[in-house]
N, C-alpha and C positions, 0 to 999 in steps of 0.2 A: 176672578180668573178668566181669561179670554178663551174662547173655543179655538180648536186647532185650525191653523190656516192651511188651505189647500193649495197644491201646486196646480198651475194651469196645465192643460194637455189631456189627450184622450187615451194614453197608454195605460196598461195594466201590469202591475207586477204582482206575482204570487210568491210568497216566501213561506215555506213549510218547515217546521222544526220537529225533530223526532225525539223519542225518549232516550235515544243514545247520544244526544247532543248534536247531531248532524243538522244542517241547514242546506235546503235546496231552494234555488230562486229560479223562476220562469217569468219571461216578459212576453208581452204581446202589444204591438204598436198599430196594428191595423184597426181603425176605428169600427169597422162593420163587425169584426170578430170580437172585438171588446164589447160592443153592445150585445151581441149574441150571447156571450159568456155570462154577462151580468144579468141578462133576462132569464137564463136557464138556472143560474145560481140561486140557491137559498141558504144564506149563510147560517141561519138559525138551525138548519137540519143537515148541513154539510158533513158533520161528524157522525151522523147516524147511519151512514151508508156502510156497505160491506168493503168498498174499495173506492178510491179516487184515482182516475187515469188521466194523465196529461200527455198529449200527443204532439210532439214537436216535428220539425221538418225532417229530421233524421233519426229519431228515437221516440220510444213510448216509455213512459214512467208510471208505475202504479205504487200508489201509497195505502197502507192499511190503516184506517182511522184510529183503531186502539193504540197504535204506535206512534201516533201524532201527538204533540203537546200544544202546538200552536199554529194557526194559519193567518198570515197577514195578506189582506188584499188592499194593495196600495194603488190608488186611483182617485181622480177627482170627481169620478161619477157616483161614488158611494160615500155615505157619511153615517156615523152612528146616530145622527138625528133623523134618519130615514126610518129607524125601527121604533116599534112601540116599547115603552118602558114604564114599569109601575112605580118605581121609587125615584130613580134618576138616571141620566145618561152617564156612562162611565167614559172617562178620558184617560189616556195613558200619560204618565210623567216620566222624565228621566229620574234615575236614582238620586242625583243630586237635587233636583226640584223636590222630590218626595221628602228627603231629610230636611230640606230648608223649611218647607211648609210645617212639618212636624216640630221643628225647632221654634218656629214662630208661634206655634200654638200652645208651647209649654208655658205653664203658669197662668194661662187664661182660664177664667171661669165661664163654662158654657151655660149662661143663664137666659139665652134668647129663647123666647116662645113664639116668635113670628119671623118671617123672612127665611133666608136659606141657611143651611147648617152644612158645612163641608165634612166629608167623610173620605177618608184615605184607606186604601187596602193594598197590602203587600201580599201576593199570591206566589207560592213557590211550587214548582212542578218537579216531577220525579228526576228530571235531568239536571236539577239544580238552578234552573232558570227562574228568575224572579220577574214578575210583572207589577209594576207600581201604578195604582190607578186612583183616579179622584172623581168624585161626583158631589153634587149638591142635593140635598134633600130638604123638605119643608121642616123647619124647626117646630118644636112643640108637639111632635107626634107622641103617642102614649109610650108607656114603658116597654112595650114590645118592639120598638124601633130596631133593636138589634136582631131580633128574630126575622124582621123584614128584610134586613140586609143578608142574614144568614140563609133566607129562602131563595136568594138569587144564586147562591152557590149549590143548591140542590138540583139545579137543571143540568142537562147534558153539556151544554157549553155556555160560554159567557162572551158576549160581544161588547167591544169598546172602540172608541175613537182613536186614530192614530194622529199624532201631531203633524205628520207629513201630509195627511189626507188619506182617506180610505178607512178600513176597520181592521181590527184583529179579533180572532175568535180563539179562546182558550178551550181546550179538551179538559173539563173538570174532573173526568175520570181519572186523569193523570196528575191531579192536584194532591200534594202531601200536606200542605200546611197553608193557612191564611191567617192574617192579622188585620184587626179593624182598628183604626185610629180616628178621632180621639175617643175618650171614654164615653160609652153609651149612657143613656139616662139610667139605665137598670141593667147590670151585668147578670149573667147566668148564675143561678143559686149555687150551683156546684163547681164554679170556676175556681181555680187555684190561684191566689195572689202571689206573684213572685216577680223579682227583678232578673233581667237577662244577665248573664254571666259577663258580658262585655262592659257592664256598668251603665248601659243606656237605660232609658225609661222602660218600664215593662210594657209588653204588648198589652193593649187594652182588652183585647179578646182574641184568643187563637183557637182554631179548631182543625180537624183533619177529617179525612174520609173514612176513618176505620171505626168510628162508632159515635155515639152521642156525647156531646160536651155539655149539654144543658138539660138533659132529661127529654129531648125531642127525638123524633125518628132519625137515625143516621142517614147521611147522604147516600143517595143511590149511585152505584158505580156503572150501571148499565142503562142503555136507552130503553124506552117503553117500546118503541116501534122501529122496525128496520125501514130503510129507504132505499129506492133504486140507486144504482151506481151513477156517478156523475163523472162525465168525460169532458175535459178541456182540451179543444183542438188547436193545433198549429201554435204551440207556444214555443218560445226559444228558451233554452236553459242556459244559466250562467255558471 
């Protein structure tokens, strides 16, 4: 699979989705202000603040991070490959791409012990929004590979690459379900084997934020440390 292709340009678009399903979009086309914003921004910590304020030419908009499900930073100046990752870099897929890849994987026997191993995630948020993600990890990892993937979802946020360029940040405190495909080398001992009611193949592994699914510690719903407020200046709303 190819990495996402970035669009040329120096503009920045910020898209914020709320738990109520609302979407707010802001743009900035001034190269100096884009550079300043990206220098001040820390995507890994943006959701740990008490509030996010965006100042436009004629308005001031404030968001409360606990009520945000996702923030997209669409720009050619930022890439998921700029961030440190332990297992693999996540890239967003369309829903059609996601199901096509899963269909192609059906019937295959995952016997590789070297090279890259594709992993697909379906993450559902409280507003019903799904994010379909893909990454490649090293094949031949020990049987705790699933727990390594699961550990990604214990963080406060999850960063992934956008196909149009830039990154998305999911607020995992507002995640209600996730599924991992294909079948890990060793599933949780307490997992329930079952097929989905729609007749599709079963989720290879699914969990939620309300408790343990494999005997491990539940996912934390709260950040460990608070951060100062972040203010984006002179953005235009759409």
